[in-house]
N, C-alpha and C positions, 0 to 999 in steps of 0.2 A: 464602577470605580476600581482602579487598579491599585495594588499595594506598591510600596517602594521596591519590594523584591521583584514584582512583576515588571516594573519599569526597568529594573536592572537586567532582567532576562531579555527584554526587547532590545536593549542596548547591546547586549552580548550577541544576540542573533543577527542584528544588523551589521555589526562589525566583523563577524567571522567570515573567512573566505571559504570554509568548508562546513558542511552540515554538522551539527552537534547533537548527539543523542540525549535522551531524557536522563539516563544514568549519569552522564558527564555534567549535565546542568544541575542535577541534584547534588553532586559533590561540590560544585562551585557555590551553590546557594545554601548548602548545608541544610537541605530539606529532603523529605522522602520522595521517592519516585512518584508515588500517588499524588502528593501535593503538587509536584511539578507538572503532572499531566493536567490537573485542574487549572494550574496557572496558564498552561499553553492553550487550553480551551478558551479561557477568558481573554487572553491576548488575541487569539484568532477572531473572536467576536468583536472586540473593540476596534481592531485595525480595519476590519471590513465595514463595520457600521459607520466609521468616521472617514471612510475613503482615503485612508492613509497608506495602506499597503496590504500585503497578505502574508500569512504564515505558510511557508512552503514545506511540504513533507517529502523527504527523500527516503523511500522504503529501504529499510535495513541500515540506513546511514544516520538519519536524524532530521534536524529542522534548521531552517534559516528564515529570516524575515526580509522580504523584498519591499522597499519603499517606493510607492508610486508618486507621492507628492511630498517632497522634502520640506517645503515651507510649512505644510500642515504638521508634518512629523516634528519639526523643531518647536512649533507652538505647543504641540501635544506634550512633548517631553518637558518643556519649561513649566507647563501647567501643574505638573506633579509637585513642584516646589512652591509655586505661587498660591495654590489653593489653601495650604496650611497657613501661609502668611496672611492671606486675605481673611480667613476665618478668625485668626487671632487679632488682626487689626480691627475687625468689626466688633469683637468682644471688648476690646480696649476702649474703643471710641463711642460705644453705645451702652446705655444702661441695660437694655434687653435686646436680644437678637432672636428672631424666630426662624424656623426652618424655611419659611417662605422668603424671608429676607436673604438668607444664604443661597437659596435656590436661584434667586434673581442675580445676586452678585457673582456667583460662580458659573451661571449659565448651564445649570444641570437640573435634573429632576429633584423633587423634594426627597425622594427615597435616597438618591445619591448624596444630596446635601446632608441628610441625617447620618448616613454612613460615614461621611468624611468627618463630621463633627464628633461622632463616637470614637473614631480612630484617634483624634486629637485628645479627647477626654481620657482615653486609655493610656496614650503615650505620655501625656503630661501629668498623669494622676499624682505623681510624687511631688510635683513642683507647683502646680496651679490648680486651684479649686474652681471648676466650671460647674455651676449649679443650674437648676431649672425651676421655674415657677409658672404660674398661669400666664404671665406676660411674655415669657420666653426664657432663653438661656442667658446667663450672665456670669461675668468674671467676679467671683466672690473673693477679692483680694484688696488690700489697702491701695489707695490711689498712687502712692509713691512707687509701689511695686509694679503697678500697671504701666506707669510712665517709663520705668527702667526696661520693662519688657518691650515697650514701643521703641526704645533706643536700640535694643538688641535687633529688632526687625529692621530698623533703618540701616543698621550696619551691613545688612545683606544687599541693599539696593539704594544707595545714597541718592542717586539721581532721581529715582522715582519719587522719593519723599521730599526732595528739594522742589520738584515740579509741583507737588501739592501746595507748597508755600509760594509758588510762582517765583521761585528763585533759581538761579543757575549754580553750577558747581563752583564758580568763582567766588560766590558769596560764602559757600561752605568752607572753602580754603581760606578766605579772609577771616572767617570766624575762628578757625583753628589757630591762625597766626596771632589773632588778637588775644585769644585765651593763653597762648604760649607766652606772650609778652606781659601778661598780667600776673604779678606775683601773688596778689591777694586771693585769687580764685582757688589756689591750691589749699588754702586754709579752710575753705568751705567744702572741699571735696578731697579730704586726705586719702591717700593710697589709690586714688583714681588717676589713670593716665590722661594726658591732654586730649588725645583722640577720643577717649570715652566721654570726657566732659563735654566735648563738642557735640557728640550725638545726644547727650542728655539735654543740652540746651536746644537742639533742634526738636527733640521729642516734646519738650515742654511747650514749644510754640504750637505744635500740632495737636497736643492733648486737649480733648474737649471737656472732660469731666472735671468736677471739683469747683467749689465756690470760695475756697479760702484765698482771700486777697492779701497781698503783702507787698512790702517795699524793700528793696535792697540795692544800694547805690552801685555795688560792684557788678551785679548781674545786669542792671539797667545800663550802665556805661558800656559794657561789652556789646549788648544788643544795639545801642545807639551808634557806636562806632561803625558797626556793620550795616547800619540802615535797616534793621529788622524791627518790625512793629510787634510789640508785645502787649499783653494785658496784665492787670494786677494779679489775676489768678495764675498767669504764667510764672510770675515771680513766686507766688504762693506754693506751687508744686515743686519748684526748684528748692525753695526753703525747706520743704518737707524731706526731699532727697538728701539735702545737705545735712539736716539734723540726724538722719539715719547714719550717714557716713561718719559724722563726728562721734555719734554714740558708739559705733563699732570701734572706732579708733581709741576711744576712752575705755571701753569695757572689755574688749578682747585682750586677754593677757597671756603672756608666755606661760604663767603657772597653770592656766586652764588647759592649755595644750599638753603641758608636761603631766598634769594629773591624769588626763585621759590616756596618755601613752603609758603611764605607770600601771594603770589598771590593765591595759592590754598585755604589758610585759609580765605581770603577775598571773593573769588569767591563762596566757598561752605559753608561758615559759620561754619568752623570746628576749633578745637584747637588741635594742635599736641604736645604741651608741648615743653620743652627745649631739650630733648635728641635726638629727631629724626634728627635734622639738623646735629649734630655731627656724629650720626650713619651712615647716608647716605653719608656724606662727606668722611668718611674713607672707606666705602664700595665702593663708586665710584672710589676712587683712585686705589683700587685694581682691579676692573673689567674693568676700562678703560685702565689701564696699561697692563693688560693681559686679553683681552676679550675672551670669549668662543663663537665662532660662530656656533659650532655644536649643533644639537638638543640633549642636554644631557638628561639623565633619569630624569623624573619628581621627584620633592621632594615628599617623601612619603605622601600619603593622600592629595596632593595638590588640587585635584578637590573638595574634601570635604571642605577644608579650604576656597576655592574660593566661594563655595556655601553658606557658613555661614558668610563670611565677604566680600561680593561683592563690597561694597563701597571702601574698602581698596585697592582692586586690580584695581578698576576704577580710584581711585585717583593716583595710581602708574603709570598707563598708561598716565594720563594727566601730571604728573610730568616729566616722561621720554620725552614726547612730548615737554614740556616747555624747558627742558635742551637742547634739539636738536635745537629748534627754536631760543633760546636766545644765546646759546654758541656753537652750532654745535657739541655737544657730541653725539656719537652713543652708546647707552647703550644696552647691551645684558643681557640675563637672567632676564626677567621682574619679574618672580615669587618671587625671593628673595626680590626685592624692595617692592612688594605687602605685603610680610610678615612683613617687617619693619613697614609699615603703619598700618597693622592690630594690631600689638603689641602696637604701639603708641596710636591708638584710644581707645583701651581697657584700657590702663593705665590711660588715661586722661579723662575717663568718670567722670563727676562731681557727678552723682547720684550713691549712694552706697546702696546695699541691706543690710538689718539688719537681722542677725540670732541670735535667743536667745536660749541658752542652759539652760533648766530647770533641775537642778540637786542638790541633797544634798551630792553627792560624789565629792568633789572638785578635787581629784586626777584624776579621769577619765574625768571629765568635762574639766580640764585644758589641758590634753593630746589631747582631741578632739578639743578644741579651737585652739591649736597649729597646729594640722593636717589640719584643715579647713583654717586657715590663710596662711599656706604654699602652699595650693593648689588652693584656690578660690581667684580670683581677684575681686576688687570692692565690698567687703563684710566686714561689721563690725560684729564681733562675741562678744556677751556679755553673761556672765554666771550669772544666777539668781537662788536663792533658795526660792523666795517669790511668792506664788501663785497669789496674787492680782496684783503684779507688772507685772506678765506674762499676766494676763487677760486684763490689761489696756494697754499693750504694742502695738505698731504699727509695730512690727517686721514682716518681710515678711514671715519668717518661724520659727517655734518653734521646737527644738529638745528636746523631752520629755523623760527623763530617768525614770519616775515614772509611771508605768502602772496602778496605782490606781488613777491617776489624768487625767482629760481630759479638754480640753479648746475649748468650742463650738465656732464656727465661726472663728477659727484660723487654718491656714495651719500647720499641725503638723506631725512630724515623730517620732515614738516611738523607741528609741534606749537606751539601758542601758548597753552598753559595749563599748570598744574602737573601733572606726570607722575603717572599712576596706576600701580598694580602691573602691570596688563596692558601698559601702554605700556613699562614698564621691561623686562618679559619679552620684548616684541617687539624692543626695541633690542638686548638681549643676544643674541637669536637671529639678528638681522640682522648683528651684528658677527661672529658665528661663521660665518655663511654667506658673508660677504664674503671672508674669508680663503681659503676653499676656491674660491669661484667665480672669483677672480682667477687661480687656478693650475690650472684644470681640466685643461688639456692636459698639464701636467707631472706632475700627480698621477695622473690616470686615463689610463694609457698605452695607446692604441688598438692600436699595432703588436704588442703582446705579449699581447693578449687573444685567447682561442681557445676552442674546444670540446674538452673532454677526453672520449675514448671510454672509458666505464667498462666493464670486463670483468665477467663474471658472478661470478667468485671474488674480486673486489677489495673490500676494506673501506676505511674512511675513511683510515686511516693509510697504506695502500698507495697510494691515489689521491693523497694529499697529497705523499708522497715522490716520486712520478712527476712531479707538477706542479712541485715544487721543482727537480727535476733538469732539467726542460724549461727553466725560467726561468734556471737556472744555465748551461746551454749557450748561452742567448741573451744571457748576461752582464748580465741585469737585476738579479740578486742574486748575492752571492758565497757561497762555501762556508760561511763562518761564519754568515751570515744564514739560509741554508737549514737548517743544523743547529739554530739557535736556534728557528726556526719549528716544526720537527719535534719538538724536545725539549719545547717549550711545549705542543703538542697531546697529547703522550704523558702529560702530567700530568693530563689530564682537564679537566672544567669548561670545555669549548670555548665560545667566543663565537659564539652563533647568534642571528640576528635574522630572524624569519619563516623562510623556507627557504634562508637565506644563511648559510654558514659563513664566519667571518672569521679564518683563521689569521694570526697576526701576530707581530712581534718588534720590539724596539728596534734601530735601526740606529746604528752608530757613525759613519756618514758625517755630515758637517756639512750643515745646511740641506737635509735629504733627507726626502721624503715621497712614497710611491707607493702606488697601490691598483690591482691587476691583476684585472680581471674574467675569471673562468673559468666557462664554462657546462659542466655535466655532462650527458652524453648520456642518463643514466638516474639516478634518485634513489639516494642512498646514505643510510645511517643512522648517526647519532652519538648514542649513548645513547638509542636508540629515537626520535630526532627525524629526520624526513625532511629531506634537504638536496638541492637541485637546482643550487646555484650556490656558487662560492667567490670570496671577495675577499681575495687575498693582499696583506696590508697591512704596510708597514714605515714607521717614522717615527723621525726623529732627535729627541733632546731639545734639540738646538741648532738651532732654527729661527729664521730672520729674521722670519718672519710668525708671528703669534700664533694658530695654528690648532689645532683638535683634530679630526682626521679621524674619530675614532671617534664623537664627539658628533654630527658631521655625518651620518655613515652611519646612526647610530641614528635620527635624526630623518627622514632621507631614506627609509629602508626602512619606517619606521612610517607616514609620511605617504602614500607611494605604493606601499605593500606589495601591495595588490590588483592593481595594474597590473604590478608587477615580478616577481611570483611565477612566471609562466609564460613569461617572455621567453627568448630563445635567443641573443641577440647583444649585442655591445658597444654598438651604436647604440641599441638599445632600452633598455639599462641607463642610458646617459648622457642619454637624452631629457629627463628631468624635472629634471636638474641645472641 
């Protein structure tokens, strides 16, 4: 059985026009070279044993995959998605599922079927309880939750599940139109979209479990109009889901969300502003009423966003945990919650950057001012045509439209035309870099940078604990900060860029931002990712300068990553800053 990563590597090597070496694949997959070599070996075996193609090795250049049977290849790649879906479907529809059952359904060996099931149990451990007894494996969840999970699965392949009902897509479309025209149905499923209600009604028809029989004239009328045959237990499971939706609508309150955010604000010394409570309240009403338990496709660029705004996603995890502990809500799709926090923290930064446009052409200057105000957050844009005012200004950046004038000691960009999108991106990046470059010595503390001697039996958390204790003894961080850093890393989803681990926490100190470079004498692994360096990073939310150290580190390590991967000292690390 191949992992999702291995399927991605196959796709990469099929599409490439030139060979790709193991080091390059490791960077794309964010895994160690050793892991990639194991992946390539597994891929070679699978391709050959299934007569799909072969892994070609080009000495000194790398690897490509040549497909000999594209029909088999397409079926093979689709199977990666379908196996997970099939296993979940079998668990939903049967009281017990044995490895023998799965082996037959998946057309694989018992060992492979067992491995696939274990991958699902591990991947869905936070959301679904899959238990085992003498009779086999079973989904230990309330029936209404199993039916909603089935509706999630249907969403991925509507035609397939309409075929199971011996109905075409025209019936599905008619059902959706009938639901849309029925005003009463919305009262039974508050906060649930019409398309989602449609899938719930389809799932209820397919769902085999449960003996609770019920009657409901609204549900029955919709099915009758569409010519769909239903049973009393179909109406029973819909009634259960409806009860849950109504219960959430009645019991989830704005004050619950506000109380959890107040705890976070006090605990982490942050300010979320007024909008976040309302945004999260309405978002939670939607995702609690119709949760998505499946691993949906990641939000575009989400890994980049997490790397540049890690505090926001850390806070979202803590918020979700608080809502569970205080009110017993199980919240899915954590990434969206993290995005709400990221936007809120950005909007509520108290420190603003000042950009001064030096120009004698008011028309172009005003257009550029409007473009920058529409694009850049936390920036005040001022137009000025007086040279002395510019020289005396404390602006972070001057946009100079007069190439005959220069302003020594000032960060300046020469632009005498209407700004393009690349120009605005450059200005944004320069603003972010300026805030860090002005404070290099106070942020990147040389005196506390050192090489940690990694022992043979030490794992990442042991090394981190020892590094934190070292910095604690040096009075660089305090006991609370050391605990926060270690607790954050124990949650998993560590922030790793190239072969740099960035353990971090919010500091309660005012106007405080530090980043300590620690070289590791030998590589360690975090979730199978090779790491040779640590950047212990702490930042206060109350900064006088408007900097984002994480956004800076992300760009710095991406831009100079090849040069920084094999360094061993502070001076080498700081060289390109």
